[in-house]
C-alpha positions as CSV (number, residue, x, y, z in Angstrom):
1,M,0.0,0.0,0.0
2,T,1.3,3.5,-0.9
3,T,-0.1,6.5,1.1
4,A,0.1,9.9,-0.5
5,L,0.7,12.7,2.0
6,G,0.1,15.8,-0.1
7,T,2.4,14.9,-2.9
8,V,3.3,14.2,-6.6
9,F,4.6,10.7,-7.3
10,S,4.6,8.0,-10.0
11,V,3.8,4.3,-9.7
12,D,5.1,2.1,-12.5
13,E,4.1,-1.6,-12.8
14,L,7.4,-2.8,-14.4
15,H,6.2,-6.5,-14.5
16,S,3.2,-8.2,-13.0
17,S,5.1,-8.6,-9.7
18,V,7.4,-5.5,-9.7
19,T,6.3,-2.0,-8.8
20,K,8.5,1.2,-8.9
21,V,7.4,4.2,-6.8
22,K,9.2,7.6,-7.4
23,L,8.4,10.7,-5.4
24,Y,8.7,14.2,-6.9
25,E,7.0,16.4,-4.3
26,G,5.7,16.0,-0.7
27,R,6.0,12.7,1.2
28,I,4.8,9.2,0.7
29,Q,4.7,6.1,2.9
30,V,5.1,2.6,1.4
31,E,3.8,-0.2,3.5
32,G,3.5,-4.0,3.1
33,V,2.7,-7.0,5.1
34,S,5.0,-9.7,6.2
35,D,4.4,-13.3,5.1
36,K,6.3,-14.8,8.0
37,P,5.3,-14.5,11.7
38,G,7.8,-12.4,13.6
39,S,9.2,-10.9,10.4
40,P,9.0,-7.1,10.2
41,A,6.5,-5.6,7.8
42,L,7.6,-3.1,5.2
43,N,7.2,0.5,6.3
44,M,9.2,3.1,4.5
45,K,8.8,6.9,4.2
46,F,10.2,8.9,1.3
47,V,10.9,12.5,0.5
48,P,11.3,14.2,-3.0
49,N,13.7,12.5,-5.5
50,E,13.7,9.2,-3.7
51,E,12.4,5.9,-5.2
52,V,11.9,2.3,-4.4
53,T,11.3,-0.8,-6.5
54,I,9.5,-3.7,-4.8
55,N,8.7,-7.2,-5.9
56,H,5.3,-7.5,-4.2
57,E,4.9,-11.3,-4.8
58,A,8.2,-12.1,-3.1
59,L,7.8,-9.1,-0.6
60,Q,11.3,-7.9,-1.3
61,I,12.9,-4.5,-2.0
62,L,14.8,-4.8,-5.3
63,A,16.2,-1.3,-5.5
64,E,16.1,1.9,-3.5
65,S,17.4,5.4,-4.1
66,R,17.6,7.9,-1.2
67,T,18.8,11.4,-0.6
68,N,20.7,11.3,2.7
69,S,20.6,14.3,5.0
70,S,24.2,15.0,5.8
71,A,26.8,17.7,5.5
72,F,27.5,16.4,2.0
73,N,23.8,15.7,1.1
74,R,24.9,12.6,-0.7
75,K,22.5,10.3,-2.5
76,G,22.2,6.7,-1.4
77,F,21.6,3.7,-3.7
78,Y,20.7,0.0,-3.2
79,Q,20.2,-2.7,-5.7
80,E,20.0,-6.5,-5.6
81,K,20.9,-8.5,-8.6
82,Q,22.6,-11.9,-9.4
83,N,23.2,-12.9,-5.8
84,K,24.8,-9.5,-5.0
85,L,23.7,-6.7,-2.7
86,I,25.1,-3.4,-3.9
87,F,25.1,-0.4,-1.5
88,K,26.4,3.1,-2.3
89,N,26.3,5.8,0.4
90,M,23.3,4.2,2.1
91,A,22.4,5.0,5.7
92,L,23.2,2.0,7.8
93,K,19.7,2.0,9.4
94,D,18.2,1.8,5.9
95,I,20.5,-1.1,5.0
96,L,19.6,-3.0,8.1
97,N,15.9,-2.4,7.4
98,I,16.3,-3.8,3.8
99,I,18.2,-6.9,5.0
100,S,15.7,-7.5,7.8
101,H,12.7,-7.2,5.5
102,N,14.1,-9.1,2.4
103,Y,15.6,-12.0,4.4
104,K,12.9,-12.2,7.1
105,L,15.3,-11.6,9.9
106,Q,14.8,-9.8,13.2
107,L,17.9,-7.6,13.7
108,Q,18.5,-5.7,16.9
109,F,20.6,-2.6,16.8
110,D,21.0,0.7,18.6
111,R,19.5,3.3,16.3
112,E,21.4,6.2,18.0
113,A,24.7,4.4,17.7
114,I,24.3,4.1,13.9
115,E,22.8,7.5,13.2
116,N,24.7,9.4,10.5
117,K,26.6,6.2,9.6
118,Y,26.8,5.3,5.9
119,Y,28.0,2.3,4.0
120,S,29.2,1.6,0.4
121,G,30.1,-1.9,-0.8
122,V,29.1,-5.1,-2.5
123,Y,28.1,-8.3,-0.8
124,E,28.1,-11.4,-2.9
125,N,26.0,-14.3,-1.5
126,T,27.8,-17.6,-2.0
127,S,25.6,-19.5,0.4
128,P,23.4,-22.2,-1.2
129,Y,20.9,-21.7,1.7
130,I,19.8,-18.1,0.9
């Protein structure tokens, strides 16, 4: 579910199972349900020039683009493809939210300790179990 909060945004159905939401003005909130008990439900808020691509059948975030509020106002980026997780200037709290949601994990962390912490890198999954 996408809730418009006084805004201009686009919703593109890229495939029957993939939706891309891009915000131009205002704010939006994207919510989804969890298919596994104890797994966190999707709940993301966006500001202008941010976007997210979601596979709503698999309940996974496929790509995300964020404008991070920092001294450098850097843009964050996430994409998952071919067993690789690609992060560029993403807020650590957003990365942990994506991993928790996509892999149905409950992660515990101190939000204050990771505030204003950013990460760039590529993680290649070589495990046959995930």
